[in-house]
FITI-173273 format. One record per residue: y, x, z of N, C-alpha, C in turn. Coordinates in steps of 0.2 Angstrom, whole numbers, plus 2048, in hexadecimal, padded with zeros to 3 digits. Example, Ala and Ser with C-alpha at 12.3 -4.5 7.8 and 13.67 -1.06 7.14 Angstrom:
2
7E48428277EA83E8277F0842827
7F58408237FB844824800840827
***
This chain:
381
A722E81E8A6D2E81E3A692E11E2
A692DF1DBA662D91DAA602DA1D6
A5B2D61D8A542D71D4A522CF1D2
A502D01CDA4F2C91C8A472CA1C7
A432C51CAA3B2C41C8A3B2BE1C4
A382BF1BEA362BA1BAA2F2B81BC
A2D2B21C0A272B11C0A262AF1C8
A232AA1C9A232A81D1A1B2A61D3
A172AA1CFA0F2AA1D1A0E2AF1D7
A092B11D8A052B51DCA0A2BD1DC
A0A2BF1D5A0D2C61D5A142C61D7
A172C01D5A202C01D6A202BF1DD
A1E2B91E0A1E2B81E8A1C2BE1ED
A162C11EAA142C71EEA192CC1EF
A1B2CE1E9A212D21E7A272D11EC
A292CB1EDA2F2C91F0A2E2CA1F8
A282C81FAA272CA201A272D1204
A242D51FFA232DC1FFA2A2DF200
A2F2DC1FAA362DF1FCA392DD200
A382D7205A3C2D520AA392D9210
A342DC211A312E0216A352E6216
A382E9210A3B2EF20EA442EE210
A442E920CA4C2E720CA4F2E020D
A512DF212A532D8214A592D6211
A5E2DA20DA642D820BA642D7203
A602DA1FFA612DA1F8A602D21F5
A642D11F0A642CB1EDA5F2CB1E8
A5A2C61E9A542C41E6A542BD1E2
A532BD1DCA532B71D9A4C2B61D5
A482B21D6A422B01D1A442AA1CC
A412AC1C7A432A81C1A3C2A41C0
A3B29D1BFA3429B1BDA352941BA
A302941B5A3028E1B1A2C2881B4
A292891BAA262841BEA2B2821C4
A2827E1C9A2D27C1CEA2D2811D4
A2A2861D3A2B28C1D8A2628C1DD
A222871DFA1E2861E4A1928C1E4
A1728E1EAA122941EAA0B2901EC
A072931E79FE2911E99FB2971E6
9F52961E89F029C1E69EB29A1E0
9EE29E1DB9EB29C1D49E429D1D4
9E12A31D89D92A31D89D629C1DA
9D92991DD9D72931E29D528D1DC
9D828D1D59D72881D29D12871CE
9CD28C1CE9C628C1CC9C128B1D2
9C32891D79BD2861DD9C02811E1
9C527D1DE9C92771E29C52711E2
9C12701DD9BE26A1DB9BA2671E1
9B526C1E29B126C1E89B326A1EF
9BA26D1F09BD26C1F69C02651F6
9C12611F19C425C1EF9CC25D1EF
9CF2631EC9D62651ED9D92611E7
9DE25E1E89E325C1E39E92621E2
9EC2621DC9F02661DB9F62681E2
9F92611E49FE2621E89FB2651EF
9F42651EF9F22671F79F126E1F6
9F22711F09F02781EE9F727C1F1
9FC2791F1A0227C1F1A0327F1F9
A032851F9A04288200A0B288203
A1028A1FEA17289202A1C2871FC
A1F2821FDA2427E1F9A292831F8
A2C2831F1A312881EFA382871F4
A392821F7A3F2821FBA3D286201
A37286205A3628920AA36292208
A33293202A3329A201A3A29D1FF
A3F2991FEA4629B1FCA4829C204
A46299209A4A298210A4629F214
A4029E212A3D2A4217A3E2AB213
A3E2AC20DA3F2B2209A462B4207
A4B2AF209A522AF209A522B2200
A502AF1FBA502AE1F5A522A91F1
A552AA1EBA552A41E6A512A31E3
A4E29D1E1A4929B1DDA4C2971D8
A4D2991D1A4F2961CCA482911C8
A4828B1CAA412881C9A422861C2
A3D2821BFA3E2801B8A422831B3
A432891B3A4728D1B0A432911A9
A462901A4A4229319EA4629A19D
A4329F19BA462A419AA462A6191
A4C2A618EA4B2A7187A4A2AF185
A4D2B218AA4C2BA187A4F2BF18C
A4F2C518BA522CA18FA552CE18B
A5C2D018DA612D418AA602DB18E
A5D2DF18CA5C2E518FA612EA190
A642EA18CA6A2EE18BA702EC18F
A722E6190A762E3195A732E219C
A6D2E319BA692E11A2A6B2D91A3
A692D51A0A6A2CF1A1A632C919F
A612C51A3A5C2C01A0A602BA19E
A5D2B8198A612B2195A5D2AC197
A5F2A719AA5C2A119CA5F29C197
A5B296198A5D290193A6428E196
A6728E19CA6C28C19FA712911A2
A6E2961A2A7429C1A4A702A31A2
A762A81A4A732AE1A1A742B41A9
A6F2B71ACA6F2BA1B1A6F2C11B2
A732C51B4A732CB1B4A6E2CF1BA
A6B2D61B8A672D71BDA682DF1BD
A672E21C3A662E81C5A5E2EB1C4
A5A2E71C6A542E81C4A502E21C1
A4B2E21BDA482DC1BBA402DE1BB
A3E2D91BEA362D81BEA332D31BA
A2E2D51B6A2B2D01B3A232D01B5
A232C81B8A1E2C61BBA1B2BF1B7
A1A2C01B2A192BA1ADA122B91AC
A0D2BD1AFA072BC1ADA032BA1A8
9FD2B81A69FB2B71A19F82B019F
9F72AE1989F42A71979ED2A7195
9EA2A21949E32A01939E42A2189
9E02A41879DF2A61819DC29F17D
9E029D1789E02971759D8297171
9D42911709CF29116C9D0291165
9CE2951619CE29515A9C8292157
9C828B1579C32871549C628214F
9C127F14C9C327A1479C427314C
9C526E1489C426614A9CB26314F
9CC25D14E9D025A1519D0259159
9CA25B15C9CA25B1639CD262166
9CE2671639D026D1669D826D169
9DB2681679E326716B9E1263171
9DC2611739DA25E17A9D726217E
9D526817B9D226D1809D726E186
9D427018B9D82711939D7279195
9DB27B1969DA28119A9DF2811A1
9DC2841A59E02851AB9E328A1AD
9E928C1AD9EC2921AE9F22921B5
9F328B1B79F828A1BC9F72831BF
9FB2821C49FB27D1C89FA2751C3
9FF2761BFA012711BA9FB26E1B6
9F82741B39F12751B09ED2711B4
9EB2741BA9E62701BE9E72691BF
9ED2661C19EF2601C29EC25B1BB
9EE25F1B59EB25B1AE9E425B1AE
9E12601B09D92611B19D625B1B6
9D925A1BA9D72541C09D824D1BD
9DE24C1B99E02461B69DA2441B1
9D924A1AC9D42491A69CD2461A8
9CB2491AF9C42481B19C32421B4
9CA23F1B69C92381B99C42331B7
9BE2301B99BA22C1B59B522F1B0
9B62351AF9B12391AB9AB23C1AE
9A723F1AB9A12421AD99F2481AA
9A02491A399C2501A29A225419E
9A125A19F9A626019D9A326619B
9A52681969A326E1929A8274193
9A72791969AA27F1979A9284192
9AE28618E9AD28C1889B029218D
9AB29618C9AC29D1919A729E197
9A42A319699F2A319D9A02AA1A1
9A62AB1A19A92B21A49AB2AF1AB
9B02B21AE9B02B11B69B32AA1B7
9B82A91B39BC2A21B59B629D1B3
9B329D1AC9AF2981AB9A92971AF
9A729C1B49A129B1B79A32971BD
9A929A1C09AC2971C69AD2901C5
9B028D1C09B22881BE9AB2831BE
9A62861BA9A02821B999C2811C0
99D2851C599A2841CB99D27F1CF
9A52801CF9AA27B1D29A92741CF
9A82731C99A926C1C69A22691C7
99C26E1C899626A1C99952681D0
99926B1D59992691DC99E2641DD
9A32631D79A725D1D89A42581D5
99D2581D499A2511D09992511C8
99B2561C599B2561BD9962591BA
9932561B498E25A1B19922601AD
98F2661AC99326B1A998F26F1A5
99027119E98E27519A99327B199
98F282199994287196993289191
99828B18D99628E18699A295186
9962991839982A01819952A417B
9982A71779952AA1729912B1173
9942B31799902B917D9882B717F
9842BB17F97D2BB18197C2B9189
9812BD18C9812BE1939872BA198
9872B619C98C2B419F98F2B91A3
9952B81A499A2BE1A89982C41A5
9982C519F9952CB19B99B2D119C
9A22D019D9A52D419D9A62D71A5
9A32D51AA9A32D71B099D2D81B4
9982D51B29912D71B498C2DA1B1
9872DE1B39832E01B197C2DB1AF
9772DC1AC9732D71A896F2D41AE
96D2D71B396A2D41B996D2D01BD
9722D21BE9762CE1C297A2C81BE
97A2C81B897C2C41B49772BF1B4
9712C11B396B2BC1B296B2B81B8
96B2BB1BE96B2B81C49712B21C5
9772B31C397B2AF1C49792A91BF
9792AA1B99752A41B59712A01B8
96B2A41B99662A11BC96729D1C3
96C29E1C896E29B1CC9732941CB
9772951C697B2901C397728B1BF
97228F1BC96E2891B796A2841BD
9682881C29642841C896727D1CA
96E27D1CA9712781CD9712731C7
9702751C09712701BB9742721B6
97A2771B897E2791B297A27C1AB
97B2791A697827C1A097D28119C
97928619B97D28D19797A28C190
97F28D18A97E28E184981294182
97D29A18397F2A018297D2A317B
9812A81799802A91729812A416D
98629F16F98729816B98E29A168
98F29A16199629A15F99829415D
99D29116099F28B15F9A428B158
9A32871549A728514E9AC28014E
9AB27B1529B02751529B0270157
9B626D15A9B526815E9B926215C
9B425C15B9B72561579B725115D
9BC24D15C9BD2461609B824115E
9B523E1629B02381629B3233166
9B722F1649BA22A1689BE22E16E
9BC22C1749BE23017A9BA23617D
9B62381799B323E17A9B3244174
9B02491769B224F1729AB252171
9AA2531699A32561689A425D166
99F2621689A026916899A26A163
99B26E15D99726F159997276158
99127915899028115798F282150
98F28914F98C28B147986289145
98128614997A28414797B27D145
98027A14698227314598026E14B
97E27115197C26D15698226A159
98226415C98826115D98625D164
98B25E16998A25C16F990258172
99125217499624F17699825017E
99E2501809A02501869A724C188
9A824B18E9AF2471909B624B190
9B42531929BA2571929B725D191
9BC26118E9BB26818C9BF26D18F
9BC2721939C02761979BF27D193
9C62811919C528718F9C528D194
9C22921949C32971999C029D194
9C329F18F9C12A418B9C42AB18E
9CA2AC1919CC2B21929D42B1193
9D82B61969DE2B71979E22BC192
9E92BA1909EC2BE18C9F32BE18F
9F52C51909FB2C6193A012C218F
A072C0193A0C2BD191A122C218E
A122C3188A162C9186A1D2C8183
A1E2C0182A232BF17EA2A2C1180
A2C2C0188A322C318AA332CA18A
A2D2CE18BA2C2D618BA302D7183
A2D2D317FA2E2D6178A372D4177
A392CE17AA402CE178A442D417B
A412D8180A462DD182A432E317F
A402E317AA3D2E9177A392EE17C
A352EA180A302EE184A2A2F1180
A282F6183A212F817FA1B2F4181
A182F217DA122ED17FA0C2F017B
A062EE17F9FF2EF17C9FA2E917D
9F52E917F9F32E31839F62DF188
9FB2E418CA002E1191A062E3190
A0B2E3195A112E6194A0F2ED198
A112F3194A0F2FA196A132FC19B
A102FE1A0A143011A6A123081A6
A1630C1ABA133131AEA113111B4
A0E3161B8A0B3151BFA103121C4
A173131C4A1930E1C7A1B3081C5
A183051C0A1A2FE1BEA212FE1BA
A233031B8A293021B4A273031AD
A2B2FE1AAA2A2FD1A3A2C30319E
A2E302197A31307194A38307195
A3B300198A4330119AA433021A2
A473071A4A4730B1AAA483041AE
A4B2FF1ADA4E2FA1B2A492F31B2
A432F41AEA402EE1AEA392F11B0
A362EC1B4A2F2ED1B7A2B2E81B5
A242E91B7A1F2E41B5A192E31BB
A172DE1BCA112DC1C1A0D2D71C0
A062D71C1A032D21C19FF2D31BA
9FB2CC1B89F82CB1B39FA2CC1AC
A012CF1ABA052D01A6A042D81A5
A022DC1A9A032E31A89FD2E71A5
9FF2EC1A29FA2F01A19FB2F81A2
9F82FA1A79FA3011AA9F43061A9
9F530C1A79F13111A59EA30E1A0
9ED30919B9E83061979E430119A
9E62FF1A19E12F91A39E52F41A4
9E12EF1A39E32E71A49E02E41AA
9E22E31B19DE2E11B59E22DA1B8
9DF2D51B59E12CE1B89DE2CC1BD
9E02CE1C39DB2CD1C99E12CC1CF
9DE2CA1D59E32CA1DA9E42D01DD
9DF2D51DE9E12DC1E39E52E01DF
9E62E11D89EA2E51D59F22E31D6
9F22DB1D79F82D81D99FB2DB1E0
9F72DA1E59F82DC1EB9FA2E41EB
9F62E71E89F72EE1E99FD2F01E5
9FE2EE1E0A032EF1DCA0B2ED1DE
A0B2E71E2A102E51E6A142E81EB
A0E2EB1EEA112F01F3A152F71F1
A112FA1EBA142FF1E8A1A2FF1E4
A1A2F81E2A212F71DEA272F51E2
A262F31E8A2B2F11EDA2E2F71EF
A292FD1F2A2C3031F2A303051ED
A2E3061E8A313091E2A383051DF
A382FE1E0A3F2FB1E0A442FD1E5
A412FE1EBA453001EFA473081F0
A4630B1EAA483121E9A433181ED
A3D3161EEA3831A1F0A323191EC
A3331C1E7A2D31B1E0A2631C1E3
A213181E2A1B3191E4A163161DF
A1331B1DBA0E31A1D7A083161D9
A063101D4A0030D1D79FB3121D5
9F53111DA9EF3151DA9E93101DD
9E730C1D89E33081D99DC30A1DD
9DA3081E39D430A1E69CF3051E1
9C93051E39C33001E19C52FA1E3
9C62F51DF9C62EF1E19C12E91E0
9BD2E91E39B82E21E29BB2DD1E1
9B72D91DA9BA2D31D99B42CE1DD
9B72C81E09B32C41E39B12BE1DD
9AC2BD1DB9AB2B71D79AA2B01DB
9AD2AB1DA9AB2A51DD9A72A11DC
9A12A21DD99C29D1DB99729D1E0
9982981E59932981EA98C2971E8
9892941E39832961E098029D1E0
9852A11DE9832A81E09892AC1E1
98A2AE1E89902B11E998F2B81E6
9942BB1E49942C21DF99A2C41E1
99A2CB1E199F2D11E299E2D51DD
9A32D71D99A22DD1D49A82E11D5
9A72E81D49AC2EC1D49AA2F01CE
9AF2F01C89AD2F21C29AF2F91C2
9AB2FD1BF9AB3051BF9B23081BB
9B530C1BC9BB30E1B99BA3101B1
9B33131B19B13151AA9AA3121A9
9AA3101A29A330D1A099D31219E
9A031819F99B31E19D99631F1A3
99131C1A398B31D1A99863161A8
9833141AC97D3101AC97E30C1B4
97C3061B39793021B89733031BB
9723021C196C3021C596C2FB1C9
9682F61C79682F01CB9622F01D1
9622EE1D495D2ED1DA95C2E61DC
9582E21DB9562DB1E09562DD1E6
9592D81EB9572D91F19552D31F4
9542D21FA9512CC1FD9582C71FD
9582C21FA95E2BD1F99642BF1F6
9622C41F19692C71EF9672CD1EA
96B2CF1E896B2D61E39702DB1E4
9702E11E39732E61E49732EB1DE
9792EE1DB9792F21D697E2F71D6
97C2FD1D49823021D39823051CD
9883061CB98B30A1C498A3111C6
9863141C298631C1C398A31F1BD
9903221BF9943251BA99132B1B8
99132B1B198C3311AE98F3381B0
9963391AF99933F1B19983421B8
99A33D1BD99B33E1C499433E1C6
98F33A1C498833A1C79883361CE
98C3321CF98D32E1D498F3271D3
98E3221D899131C1D699931B1D5
99A3161D29A13161D09A330E1CF
99D30A1D099F3031D09982FF1D2
9992F91D49942F61D89932EE1D6
98E2EB1D798E2E31D698A2E11DD
98B2DC1E09872DA1E69872D21E6
9822CF1E79802C91E797D2C61EC
97E2BF1EF9792BD1F597B2C11FB
9762C11FE9772C420597A2CC204
97A2CF1FF97B2D51FF9832D71FE
9872D01FD98E2D11FC9922D3203
98D2D32089912D620E9912DE20F
98E2E02099912E82089962E9205
99A2E420399F2E71FF9A42EA202
9A72EA2079AC2EE20A9AA2F620B
9A32F720E9A12FE20E9A1301207
99E2FD20299D2FF1FC9A33011F9
9A92FC1F89B02FE1F69B23041F8
9B13061FF9B430B2029B13121FF
9AB3121FB9A83181F99A93181F2
9AD3131EF9AD3141E89B33191E6
9B431D1E19B931F1DF9C031B1DD
9C731E1DC9CB3181D99CB3171D2
9CE3131CF9D03131C89D33181C4
9D631C1C89D93221C59DE3201BE
9E431C1C19E831A1BB9ED3201B9
9ED3251BD9F232A1BC9F13301BE
***
């Protein structure tokens, strides 16, 4: 049995580890466009305060992964396409046959759609090389603008402030973390970050980014112009679908899979930030860890559908420690209660009349495990 995995990030390597627990003998090949070293991608947005360089974020070099897991890593290898009929992956230097193929190709930052000659220089951080580039660009600089006040934008804002930079955050939404947090929790997050000196420009629709010597000027719809040394984009992720389309796989927002993470081709599976299962796109760590265990069993001939439990998301903002467990359905209402040194919120499902999601801030975050155990599963199938 030969299993090919495209992608050496958290999804790909976690799957390899789970496969090796079940099958010590199968041939496993990991194909990756980078150098194959393993690192924690979530650490990219809170590494400045810790003084971490890109090199120091590497947890396991590729050579050690190959040795420890008895796999072949084809690093710095571009994949041009997939011939699903012949069960072959077409690389720039070779064509590789497979019995099973897993796409762990992740997602990419959505590019900014703005005018101006400075847009091409905007930085987004989606991997270790991007983080190294950001550190180089910030050398000797002082001010940074972050476009996007979501999870990654707020994490970077807190981290870069702790790293000694002045930070402004822009978003056309009226609320920070609008897709994750209810109003009171979002306002508390914004207030805590603002108290550090981070400036928020919410409800602000940017029109252009212009170069001005070595600086960049952000211009909004009202014509207000503000200069910065560096601009970082964090407006959201979009699953990487190009390879899936070369194989003729069904795609939507992500690569569409069934509950066993099998795509529309019976020999091809998908895992991680590129996946859409049960109509959901879940670009977080816990779905990867849960999915890898189930997919390993399926690839070893014991099909196990994913059945995600409540999976709380830890937002890495030291100024306002926050944990949120999004409800499976938006049909209901939030009940938020301030607490001493924190906030507790429950989402009450309208049909069930019981909590199906929660948010915890400050000292209340210690209730995470108990509350998560009481939440209903996501119900993907």
